[in-house]
N, C-alpha and C positions, 0 to 999 in steps of 0.2 A: 678809110682805114682809122680803127679806133686807137687811140694813143693810150699807153700804159700812162698810170698815175698812181703809185703805190699808196701815197697818203689818203687820196680821194677813194680808193679801193677799199682800204681799211675802214675809212669813216663811214661809207655806205654799209659795210658789212656791221660795223658797230651799231649803226642804227637799226639795221634789219634785225639783228640779235636783241636788241632792246625791246623791239615790238614783240618779238617770238617770247622773250621772257616774261612778257605781261600780258600776253593774249588770252589767257584764261582766266584773269582777275576779275573780269565783269561776271563770270559765272556764279561766284559767291553771292551775288546779288539778286538772282533769279530766284522767284517765289512761285509755288505752285506747280511747277513743271517737273515731271520725271526726267532723270538723266538722259533717256534716250530721245525725248522730244527736243530737249535743248541741243542735244549732239546733231540731230538731223537738219535742225533748223540753222545752226551756225555752219554746218558742213555746206549746206546750199549754197552759201555766200563764199566760203573761202576756197571750196573745190570745184564749183560749178558756174556761179553767176559772176564772181569778181574776175576769174581767168578769161572769160569770154568778154566781159567789159573792157579788161586791160587790153587784151588782143586788138578789139576793134578801135580802141583809142590810140594805140601805139604802132600798130604794123600796117604800113601801107599796102593797099591792094591785097588785103588779106585773102580774098577766094582766090586770087592767081597764086599766091604763096603756098595755099593748100593743095592747089592743083599740080603745082610743079614739085612739091615736096615728095621724098620718097615714102611710099605707102607703108612699106615694112618697118620704116623707122617710126612712124606714127602709131602703128599698130603695137609694135614691141614697147614703146614708152607708155602707151595707155594700160597694157598688161602689167608693167612693172609698177604703175601706179595703184593698180589693183592690189598688188603684193603689198605695197607700202600702206595702204587702207588696213590690212589685216595687221600690220605691225602696229599702227596706232591704237587698233581695237586691243591688240595684246597688251600693249603699254598701260592702258586704262585699266584693265582686269588685274595685271599684275601689281599695280598699286594697292589694290584691294588685299593682296595677300603678304606683301613685304613692304609696304609703305613707299611714300613718293621719293625718298632720298636714295635707298637702295635701287630702286627700280631705275631712277634717273641716272646714277653712276653707272650702272651695267649698261643699261640700253644705249645712252647718249655717248658714253665712252667707246662702246663697241661699233656703234654707228660712225662715230668720228674716225675711227681707225680704217675700218672697212670701206665706208665711203670715199675715203681719200686715196688709199692705195689700191684698191680693186681696179679701176678704171684703167690707169696705165700698166697695172700688171696683165689685164686682159688684152691691151693694144701691144703688150710687148715692149714697153717703153720705159720700164723701170730701171733698166741697165743704162740707157742714154740719160735718164734724169740722174741717176747717182753720180754722172761724169759732168753735170753742169756744175757752175760756179754757185755755191751757196747751199747746194742740194743736203750737205750734212746738217745744216741749220735748220733747213725746212723738215725734214725727216724727224730729227731730234725734237723739234718743236712739237710735231703730232705726238711723238711718244710722251713728251713731258705734260702735254695737254691732257693725254689720257690719264696718266699718273694724278694730274691736278682734279680731274674730274672724280677719281675714286677716292682721293682725300675728301674732297667735299661730301662726297656719298657717305663716308664713315661719321663726318661731322654731323651729317643730316640724319643718320640713323641713331647716333647718340642722342641728339635731340628729340627725336620721336620716342625713343625708350624713356625719356625723362617725363613724359606726360604722366598725368594722373592715371592711378591704376585702373579707376572706374572707366576711363576712357579707353585704356588698351584693352579691357576685357570685350569691348564691343567690336573689335577688330577680328578678321578673319586669317590671322597670320598663318602661313603655311609657306617656309622656307623653299621646299621643293618644288611646289607649283609656282611660287613667285619668280625662282631662279630660271625655270624652263620658259615662262612667260617674257620674262626680260631679256633673255637671250634671243628669244624669236623676235621680239619687238627691235632688238638691236641691229640683228641682220636685215630685217625687213624695212626698218627705218632707214638703213644705208642704202637701199635699194632707190630712194628717193633721188639721191645724188648721182647714182648710176643711171637713173631713167633720164636725167637732164642731159648726161653724156650720149645716152642714146640717141636723142632729139636733136643732138648738135647739128646734124646736117640740115634738119628742118629750119633751124635758127639761121644757118647759113644762107638758105634760100631767102629767108625774110631779110637778111642783110643785104642781098643783092637787089631786092626792091626797095631799098631805102629806110630799113628799120634802124640801121646803125646801133646806138648802144641800147635800143630797146629790143633787139632780136630776140633775147631770151624769152620774152614774154609769150611768145607763139608755143614755146615748149609746154608751158603750164596748161594749154587747151587739152593735152593729151594725159599728162602724167597727173594733174590734178582730179580731172574727170574720172580717171581709174580709180582714185582713193575715193572719189564720192560714191561711186556704184558699191564699193564694199561698205562703207560707213552708213550709207542710207539703207542698204539691205539689212545691216545687223540692227540699226536702230529701229526698222519696221518691224523686224521680227520681235524684237523686245517690246515694243508698243502694242502689238496685237497680243502677245503672251500676257502682258500685265494689264491689258484693257486701258491704255493710256491714250490712245490715239485721239480721243474727243479733247485732249488738253490743247490740241492745236488751236481750237475754236473756243473752248470754255474751260476755265479753270475749275478745278474740284471745288464742290459746294455751289455751283453756278456762277461763280464770279467771272469777270472778265473785264471788259473796258479799258481802263488805264492800265491796271496791272498786267494784262494780256499783251497790251501795246508795248509796255516797258520790257517785258521778257523778249518780245520780238526786238527791239532797239538793242537790247544787251546781246541777243544773238547776233545782230548785225555788227555790233561793235566787235565782238569776237571775232568773227569771220574776216572782218577788215583788217584787224590786227595781225591775224594769221597769214592772209595774203599779202599783207603789206611787208612782212619779213621778207618774202621771197621776190617781190616786186623790187626791194632794195638788194637784195642778194644778187640780182642778175646785174645791178648797176654797179655793184661792187667787184663782181666777178670779171666783168669785161675790162676793168681798169687794172686788174692785176697784170696783164700781160700773158703772153702765150708760155714762157718759161715754167712758172709755177702756178697756172690757173688751177691745176689739181688741188691746189692747196685751199681753195675757197671753202670747201665742205668741212675740213678741219676747223679752219678760222670761225666759221659760223657757229659750229658746235661748241667750240672753246668759249666765245664771246657770249653765247647763249647761257652757258652754266655760270660764267663770272657774272654776268649782268643780273641773273636771277638771284644770285647770293647778295649781290650787293642791294638789289632791292629789297630783300628780305630783311637786311641791316637796316635800310631806310626806314622800313615799316615796324622795326623793332619786334620782328618775329623771333629774335634769337634771345630775346629778354628773359631771364630767369634760368638759362642754361648753366651748366657748371663752366668753370674757368677752363676745363680741359676741351670741353667742346668748342668753346669760343676761339681757343688756340688753335685747334686742329682745322676748324673752318678757316681761321685767319691764314694759316699755312696753305690750304687749298687755294685761296683767292690769289696768293702771292705765287704760287706755282703756275696758276693759269696765267696770270699777267706775263710771268716769264716765258710762257708757251708762245703767247702772241708776239711778244717781242723777238723771239728766235725765228718764228715763221717769217715775220715782216723783214728781219734781217736777211735772211735767207733769199727771199724775194728780191730785195734791193741788191744783193750781192749779184744775183741771176741777171738782173737787168743791165747791171753795170758791165758784167763779164761777156755779154752776149751780144755779138755783133750782127746777129739774125735772130730771127723768132721762128724756129722750124716747128712745124705741126700746128700753125695758127688755126688752121681750118679745123683741127681736132679738138680744139679746146672747149671745155665744158661752158655751155651757154645756160 
């Protein structure tokens, strides 16, 4: 039986969100690769190889777990992972049209709310949740977190529009296209959290075979693989269309050697950081306890935006922005901090007020 530990759970979620906030930083150092070549290479690690390695290392008797697990849940989790992969692609294209800040605020904000509330709504548990101690704090924290993400998005957009005009002319700004794509990205990105919910019975089988706190790692075998199929197919389509497939073995101009090996190393680092966020997500989730385990997704999303903005401050990416922009960004960070504290307080109140932990077998894994 896994004992809840709120500080430890929040700590693991924070560490995972930190990896998520910085997982694409290595991409800026990649030279000579088209986007699609880098994307398919890092995707092979984060959505295919690392989930397999992680499951083999942490799930005892993995073949027996897979044999005993419900096949329909594994299939549905895989298909939902495919949908998540579409959302990730839409996210990247949306950035081209409306910029990183607006895409982030719309897609991540929507994903935070939908990924948190949809599973208990589908299970018909939202009424019971509302009656639990601390429920008001948790749900209010989710709403405040979405507001904080939106505020950071406004600050980010102000920052982007303050760029030199010659830089802005090179962009493909289209509000209508960007909004549609970011909405699609937000909805389908939330599917990842829902897919982990669908795969919970598979994780329960793993727990019976002794996986204990690592049980959620078996879920990534299906969800991440689905995302890999979509991402790889789209990347391969672009590579063939643009004639860039040869970059996998030779850089443009006949280059290769150390530069090519460096690109592969950066892709490996990116994939490792991305997978690492959910490796730690699982450890944080199982420590929250059954009362408000559904709040894991909101905590992860809110901390992701919070830490990404703090990282931007540390690297002086806001240098030169107007005072108004910095004030709005600071307000967003304060609101995000408040959201995390509200959700944590609600979780603590729920643990203190609950004499039993119903629906433990249905918790997100």
